[in-house]
N, C-alpha and C positions, 0 to 999 in steps of 0.2 A: 379403716376398721381396726387394724392392729394398733395404730397409734392411739385410738380412742380407748381401747382396753388397757394399753400400757399406761395411759395418763392416770388411770384410777389408782395404780400401785406406785408409780414413780414419775411424777409430773416433770421433774427436771430432765430426766433421761428422754422422755417423750419429746420435749422441746428440742433437745439436742438432735435426735433422730430426724425431726421435721426439718431442721435447718440443713442437715447434711443432704437430705433428699432434694431440697430446693436447690442447693448448690450443684448437685449432680445433674438435675434437669436443666439448669441454666447452662452448664458446660455442654450438655448434649445439644441444646438449642443453638448455641453459638457455633459449635462444630458443624452441625447440619447447615446452618446459615452460611458458614465459610465455604463449605463444599458447593453449595448452590451458587455462590458468588463466583468461585473459580470456574465452574461449569459454564455459567453465563458468559464470563469473560472469554473463554475459549470459543464458544459458539459465535460470539460477536466478531472475534478476529477471523474465524473461518468465513463468516458472512461477508465481512469487508473484503476478504481476498476473492470471494466468488463474484462480488460486484465489480471488481477491477476488470476493465475491458481494454482491448487494443483497437485503436481507431485508424490504423493504417496497415498497409501491406507493401512489401517490397520483394522482388524476385527476378528470375531470369526466364527467358523463353528461347525456344529453338524450333525451326521448322523449315518451310519452303516458301518461296516467293515466285509469282508468275505474272505474266503480262497479257493484256488484251488491248489491241489497237489496230492500226493499219496492217501490221505484219501478222496479226492473229485475230481475226474478226469474230470467230465463233467458238473456238475450241477452249474450254476451260482447262487450265493447267497444261496448255500446249507445250510449253517448255518450263520446267521447274528448276529452280536454283536454290542453294541453301541460304538461310538467313538466321540471325541471332540478335538478341537484344535484351533489354531490361524494362521492367515496369514498376511504377510506384503508384499506389492507390490511397485515397483518403475516404474512409467510410462515413457517409452522411447519415445512414441508418441501416437497418437490417436488409433493406431492399436496394438502396441507391449507393453508388460509389462514383467518385471522380477519379479518373486514371490518366496517367501520362506514360506513353510508350515511346521508347527510342530504339529503333531497329536498323540494322545494316544488312542488306541483301544484294542480290543481283537479278536483273531482268534481261531477257533476251527474246528475240523473235526471228523467224525465218519464213519468208513467203513460199519457200519450196514445200512446206508442209501443208499448205492450203491451195490445192490445185484449182479450186473454183474461185479463188480470189485473184482476179485478173488486174494487173497494173497497166497503166499506159505504156505502150511500146513493149508489153509483155516482159517487163523487167522483173528479175528475181533478186531480192536483196535480203540482208540479214543485219542484225545489230546485237550488241551486248554491252551492258554498262552496270556499274555499281549504283545502288540507290539507298540513300538514307531516308528513313520514314520516321516522322515525329507526329504523334497523335495526342490530342487532348480529348478524351472520350468520357462520356457518361454511361455507366453500366447499370442496368436494371435487372435485378434478380427476380425470377418468377416466384420463388419461395423466400421466406425469412431464412437467412443463412447464418449459421453459427454452429458451435460445438454442442453445448448443452445449456439449458435454461429452464426457469420455471414456466416459461411460455411454451406450451405444447406445439405451437405452430412453427417453431424453429427447426430447420432441417439441416442435416450435414451435407446435403448435395442440392444442387439447383441448376436448371437451365437459365440462360440469361441472354440479353441482347445488349449491344453497344452501338453508340453513334456519336459523332462529333467531328470537329474540324481536324484536318491533318495537313502536313507539309511534306512534300517530296523534294529532296535535294540530290542533284546529279550533275555530272560534268559533261559538257558538250565540247565540240572542237573549238568553239569560240569563248569558252568560259564556263563558270558554274551557274546552274539554273536552280532557282528556288521557286517552287510552284505550289500554290495552295490547292486544297481539295477538300472533299468530304469523305468520311469513312463510316461504314456501318457493317455490322456482322452479328454473329451469334456464337454461343459457346455453352460449355457444360463444365461445372467444377465440383470438387469434392473436398471437404475438410477432413484430412487424414488423421491429424492429431489436433490438440487444442490450438496450436499455433501454425500448423503447416497445411497448405492448400495445394492441390494440383488441378489442372484443367486442360481442356482442348478448346481452340477457337479458330474461326475462319472469318476474315474481314475482307471486304471489298473497298477499294480506294479509288474514287473518281477525281482525276486531276483537272484543274482548270487550264489545261494547256494541251497541245497536240504535238509536242516535240520530244517526248520521252524517248521515242523510237527514232528520232532524227539521226541519220548517219553522220559519218565524218565528212570533212570538207571534200567536196567533189563526189560525194555519194549521198545525195539528199533526196533520193526517190521516195522516202517515207515522210517527207515534209509536206503534208497535205497533198497526197498524190492525185486526188480526184478534184482538187480545187473547189472544195465545198465551203470555203470561208468559215473556218471554225470560230466559235464564240466560247464564252466561259462554260456554257452548259451543253454545247452541241459538238459532236464529232471530236471528242477528246479521248485521251488515253486513260486506261485503267490498269491497276495492278492489284493483286490479291495476296494475302498472307494467311497461311494455314500453319498453326504451330501448337505445341504443347508447352506448358509452363509450370513452374513451381514457385510459390510465394510463401512468405513467412509474416505472420502478424507482428506489427511493431507499434511503437509509440503508445505506451501504456497510459490509460486514462481511467480514473475512478468512475465507475458506472453509477446509475441511478436505481435505487431500490423501488419496489412496487408502490410504495407510498408516495413516490415522487420526490423524496428527499435524499441528500447524499449521506 
């Protein structure tokens, strides 16, 4: 309206004012566009960082190890001994992990603690030995486990179960014994920070042998004392591990966004 009135009295000056206003609006447009571009770039970088995930865990554990067998037939944790180890996990998804545990502990037993456990000739014997445990376990989380996510089902804590093959390695008077077995257990873990996890777990390990408690040379009363002809799944020794652990997320991997693209 102002330019139209001005054009009646000074057309050249009106054209000059029109061009100046056009340049000013153009500069404002490009400035606003630049700000939007910078803002979008920052948001994109933050989004990329948020999609980055860790696909593995590594950490340490400590707890107690106990034995069940001919020298301790019924009492859980009849004799407990310290154990320590390390674990390494690979996350398959929010529910499943594949895990390798390597632990060193001690097992022991004494028939004097079980007065109802009568041995032939009423023998009373005991044993003690170090035991290496190596497990290849599959872990199933009851809830989707993580720190934070657009997915509202993701939780920072979850109970879980584990199962898989294991190996027990121990020394006998006539050499080193490597015995296969099966492990299963349950636990509960919490994600304390974005990359740190803590948890508690209890596992039972069934060995495919009956000589974990076999005594030294000349003291073999625990070697199948009832002559039951043990097999791989019958009349064998067990040991359990109860421990606390701390792990840290490792092996950074770019995640997948909601649209299914990287």
